[in-house]
N, C-alpha and C positions, 0 to 999 in steps of 0.2 A: 850284577840287577842287584842282588840281593845284599853285596856290598855298600852300593850307593843308596837304598832303601835306608840301610841303618844308619848312613851316615847323617842322610835328610833327616831322619825322627828323631836323632837326638839333640837339634836344633828347637827350640822356641821361639818361636818368633811372635811379635806381637804389630799390627798394623790395622791402618786406618782407611776403609773404603765406603765406594757407594754401592748400594746393592743394585743389581741390573737385571737381576734374574731370580726368582723362588720357585723351586718345584716339592711342593709340600702335599705330596699327597696319601691318601687314608691306606693306612697299611704298609706305608715305609717304613724301613727302620733308622731311615736317618731324613734329613731335610738337605735338597742339595740347593747349592745358590751360588750366583758369581758377585764377584766384588769389584767394581774399576776405579780407576783414577784415571789424572788425565791422560795417562800414557798407555797404561796397559789395565788388563781384566785375568782376573783369578778364580781359577773353579774352586768353590770349597763344599765339603760336608761335615755335618755337625749332628751327631746319635743323637738319636728323639727325646732319649732321657737327659742330658745335656740340655737337647735347646727348650723342653717346657720347664726343666729346673729355671733357665734364665730369664721367664717370664717375658722378654721382648717376641712381638711379632713382627716379625720379617716383612716387609716390604719394599716394591720399586724404587726407587730415586730414597729409602732412609740412607742416612749418616751412620755406620756401625763402625764399634773399635772390635777388633777381633785378637785372641789371643790361641794358638794354637801350634802346630806343626806340619811341614812339610812330609806328605807321603807320598808312596808309589805303590802303584797297582801295575804288579808285575806281568798280570794276566794279558793287559794292555798296553801296555807300556805307556800308561798315563799315571801323571801326578796332579794330586789334587791339596788342597791344604786343609788340615783334620784341626778343626774348632771347638778348643775347647770350653772355651768361655766367649759371649757375644753381650755388648751392650749399645744403647745407641749414643754418638757422638753427636756433641755439639747442639743443634737444634731438634735431634731426635731425641736426645737425652729431656729438654724442656715441653715437648710436644707430648712425651709418656707422662712426666709429672702432670702435666695440664687432664689429660686424658683418666690418670688416677681418680684426680681431685675431681672430675666432672663424675665419673660414678657414685664415687662418692656424695655427693651433692643431692645427685637423682635420685639414690637410696633415702636420703634426707627429706625428700618432697620438695626440693627448693626448685624444681624443672617441672611439677605437673603442673598443665595445662589448665586444670581446675582451679590452681591456687591464682592463676593470674586475672588482672584486672581487666576492664574495658575502659578506655577512654574514654574523658568528657567531651561530648559532642562541639561545646561551643566555651572552651577554658578562658577565666579574662586575666588570668595570671599564669605563664609557662615558664619553668626555671631550665636554666641553660649550664650544662658543667660541662669543659674545657678549656684548653689551653686558648689564653688572650692572645698569641702569638699566630698560630696555624690559621691555616685559609679555611677550617670548619667553621669558626665564630663565625667568619663573613657568609660563607654560602648559608647557614642556617639563619642569620638575622637578614639577608634580603630574602631568603625566602617568607619568612615569616611577615616580614614590612610588604612583602609582595601580593600574598595570598591572605592574610589574617591581622593588617595594621591595628585592629582594635586592641589584640594583646598586649600587656603589659609583663614584660620579660626582665627576669630576676639572673641576673649571670655571676657566676662562680668561675673566675678564673686559677685554674690550679695545671702543676706540670701532670701531662699524660705518658710519660716515658721516663726511664729511669731511675736511681734510689727513691724513696721516697713519693714516686707519683701514686702509688694505692691508695696512702695513707691521705694525700689529697685529696682524692675523689672521693672518697670518702668523707672526710670536713666537707667538700663542699656540696654534697648530697644533702647532708646534714643541714646547711646553714641555709640551703636557698627552700628548702622544707618548710623549714621554722620559718620564714619569711611569708609563707605564703603560698608556695606555688601550688597549683591542682593536678600542676604534671610533671616533670622533667626529663629532661632531656641528656643524655651522655653521651657524647658525641668523641671523636678525632678522627684523621686524616689517615690514610692509610702506611705504611711502613711494614717491615720485618715484623719474622715471629717472634724473635726477640724484644722489638720495640711494643708492642701489642702485649708484652706479660704482664704488665701491671695491671690491665683487664684479664686479667686471670685468676687473680689473688682472692682467698678463701674470703677475708674480712670483708673485701669488697661483696661479695657473692649474696652474702648474709645480709649486708645494710640492705641492697638491693631489693632482697627477698622480704626484708621488715619493714622499709619502706612504707610510710601510710597511704601515699598516692601513687599512680601509675607512674614507671618508670619505662623510659623509650630509648632504647640503644642506635646507634650508627656510628659503628666503628671498625676504622679502614675502609675497604672495599668488598664486592660482591663472594668472592673466595673465604674470607675470612671469615671466622667465628670462635668468638670467644666464649668463656665460660658466662661474662657479665651479659651474653646476649643470650644464652639459655636459661640465666634468670631472669632476666626482665621481663614485663611483661609485653612489648612487644620489640619484635627485632627489625630494625632497619638496614637496609644494603648500605647506604652510606649517608652522611649527616643532612645531606638534601634531604633524601627518603624521611630522612626523622622526623624533620622540621615539617616535612609535606603529613606525614600521620597525625599530628595533633592539630594544625592548621585547616580548617576549612577555607576554600576557595569562596572569593566573594561572589564569583556566580554560583554557588550551591547555595551561600547564605540567599540570595536573592530568588532564587526558585523554592530553597525551602519555605522561605516568609510567602510570594507568591502561591505556593502550595496552602498555607495554612491559613491564610486570606479567602481563599477560593469556597475553604473548607468551613470558615466562618460563614462566608455568605451563603451556600448553601443550607448550612442549619439554620438561620437566622430565617432565610426565607421560609422554612418548612417550619418554623416555628411560627412566624405569622399566619401562614395557610392557616397551620391548626388554632390559633386564636380568631382569624379571620372566621372559619368555621362554627366554633363556638358562638360566636357574636351572633350569625346567622340563625343559628341555632335558639339562641335567647330570643331575636328581634323575631324567629315563628311565633313565640307561646301568644298565646289567647291575650295572657296579660296584658304584652306589650302593642298587640295588635290592633284591642281596644280598653287604652287605659282607663275608660271613665266605669267597664266593668270592675275596679278596685272598689266601689262605694255602692253597688249591688245589694249589700249586706245593708248599710246605712240609707241608703235612698227606701230599699224596702220594708226598714224599721221604722223613715220618716213617715211613709204614707200610711202605715197601720196608724201610729201616732195620731197622725192628722185625721184620721177615719175616726179612731176611737175620739179625739178632743172635737169631731164634729157632731158627735153622737152627746158626748158626757155634759158638753157646753149649754144646750137647752133643759137637760137633767138638773144641773150644779142650779142654774137660773131660776128654775121652778122651787128647787128645793129653798135656798136664799132667803125668794119669796117667800114662802112661807113664814121660814125663820124670822125673819124680819116684820109677818104676821102677827106670830106670836109673842113678839119682843114688842111690839108695840103695846099689842093686846096687856101683857104683863105691866106694862108703863100706866096705862090705860087703869088696870085695876087699881095701881098703885098709888096715883096722884089722880083720880078724877076728874078734882075742878080744873086744871092747867091742862093735860091730855086729850080728855075726852069733849071739855067743854066748845062751845062754837069760840070762832073770835072775837064777834061781839057780844057775847055774853060774857068772855074774859073780861072786854074792854067795860061793861055795864059794870062788871064786880069790881071793876080797880075804879071805876066814878065811884061808885056808891062807898068805898073804901075814903077815899078823897072826901066826898060829901060829911062822909063821920068825923073824919079827921079836921074838919072845918070846925062843923058843931062841937065838937068834944075837945079839942084843945089840941097844943104842941105835943104833951108828950104819948097821949095816947098814937097817934102820927109816927110817934118815932118808935112805939114798939113793933107799930105793923112794919115800917121798914126794915128794922132789923129780923121780924119773922120771916118777908120777903128774900131777906139777903140770905137765911139759912135756908129755906128752902129753894133757891135757884143753887145753891152749894150742894145739899143734898143730891137736889136732882144730877148734878152733874157727876158726882161721883158716884153714883147709879149708873148712869151711862158710859161711864170711862170704860170699865172691862168691856161691854159690847161693842164700845169704837174700838177699840184693838182687834175681838174674833170678826168684826168687818175688816178693818184692813189687811188682818191676813188671808181671808176668804179672796178679798179683792188681789193681792199679790199672787195668790195661786191661779185665779181667775184669767192674770195675766201671764205668766205663766206658760198655761194652758190655751193659750188663746193661739191661734194658728196666724194672726197676724203678727204675734209675736217671731215666730218660726220663720214666717215670710221675711220679716226686717232681719233674719240673720243670714240672707241670700239664698231661702229655699223658694220656691214657687209651687202653688198650689192650682190643681187644673180642675175645670170644672166642664162637665156638659153644661148642653141647650138647656136642661129641665134643671142646672144649678147646684145639682148633685158632683159630689167630688170623687174624681175619676182616682181610683188606687191601684187599678189595674189594666195590661192592655187586653184583657177578654171585653171589658165593659166600652172599648171602641170600636171601630172598624175605619178602613181607608175611607177619605172624604167626610168624616165628621167634623163638627167646629167645635172647638173648646175655647173657654176662657181661662188663660193662664194669668194667676193674682200672683203679682209681684209686691215689692216692698211701697213704692210707690205709683202703680196704676195697676193696668190689667191689659194682655194681649189678647186680642181677636183671633185663632188661630185656626188653620185646616188641615187637618193628617194626609199625611202623602204616605206615610208607609208604616206598619207596625213590625216592632220587632222584638221578640221575647228573649232575656238575656237572663242564663241559667244563675242558679245561685255561687254564691262568692266559696261555698265549700269546693265547691264542681271547681274553679275557676281555679285554685290553690292545689287541688288534687292534683 
C-alpha cells in the first residue's frame, strides 16, 4: 500500500470537471467535493488554506479546472484527488469576472435603489436600442403599437453579441437620448451566458448610470441577470415586459381620463354650490330685498330741503318785496318828477313843455328833447345794477322752488290741510294725500305706513 501511495503522489494531474457535490463545513481543515464528467466522478479534497487563497467559491454545477495529485488514504483504502489549485473553467470563469465587476460597481453606488429614477407616466418619445434582426425588436414594437400607439419610437439598431457589441450598445444609447427620447428600452432575446456578456460591460454599465433619462432593460429570459439589469432604473424579465413597463394600456388611459373627468366634475359642482350660497347670501341682504332703501339718505335730505324751501319761500318773497319797496322809495327820491308824480301829471307836464316849445321856438324844443334823452339814459344807468340783482334773486328763487325740484322727477306730498308731508309720523293709514308731480297732481289714500332705517344702518 505504501508503494502504491508513493507512486500515485509522484504524478501531478490537471483535469476539468463539473462540481456535483460540495462539503464545506465550519471547522473542517479541508473542503471535500466531487467532480464528474459524462463517464465518471472523482472525490476531491483541498486543504482550507489553499481553497481560501484560490478565491473560487465552489458550487454545484460549476465547471472547474483542477491541478493536483492522487492520494491514497491507507487506513480505509480510499483514494482521493488532492487539489493544489482550482479555477473556474469556461463559463465559470466568465461568471467570476462578472461577479467581481458587480461587487465593484455596487461599491461605487451604481446599483443603489435611491439613485434609480421613476418612469414617465405618459412618454411621448420612447428610445429602443436592440438588434434590428432579432425577435426582440418585433416583440417590443408590436407591444407598443397595441398598448400605446401615440408614442413616437426612436430606434437604434446595434449588435447585441460578439466583439464590439458593448460599444455599439453605448453608442445606440447616446444617439436615442440625443434625439429626444424620454425613456430608453435596452433589450435582446435569450442566449447563453457568453452571448449576454456585452451587457456585462463596465463602460455600458457606467453609461446607463449616467444616462439623463430612465433606462429599462429586458435582456434574455427570467433567470438571466446581467450587470446592465442591475444598474438600470427598471429591470424587466423579457423585451415584451420591458415594453409593457413604459407603455400604459389604452384601457388604463381611458380609466384615468374618466377618473379625472369625474374629479373635475365634482370639484366644479362644489365650486358652483359655493357660488350659489354666496349669491343667496348677497340676495338676502336688505339692500337687494328693498333696493329703494339705497336712496333713503337722499330722500330724507330732499324732504328736509323741501320743508326748508317751503318755509323759506314766504320769508324770501317778503324780504324781496321789502327790498323792492326800498328801491322804489330811493328812485322816488332821486327822480321825484318822473317816479312819484301821477301819470296824468306827467302827461300834463309834457303838454306844457310842448306848449312852451310851440311859443318859444324850435331851439328851446331841441334843448328840451336833449335833456329828456339824457334823463332817460341816466335813469336806465341807475336801474341797471338793480336789474342784475333782481335777476340773481329770481334765479335763486327758481333754484329753491319746489316746482323746479318736482320737475326733475321728484314728487311732493301734501296733507288735506295743504302742508308738506316730510315724515311718516305725520300720516296714518286711510289719510288722503295730494302728490304733486311735474305735470299735475295725484289724489292718493295711504294704505300702509313703513318706516325706513337710515342709509348708514343699511351699509353697516
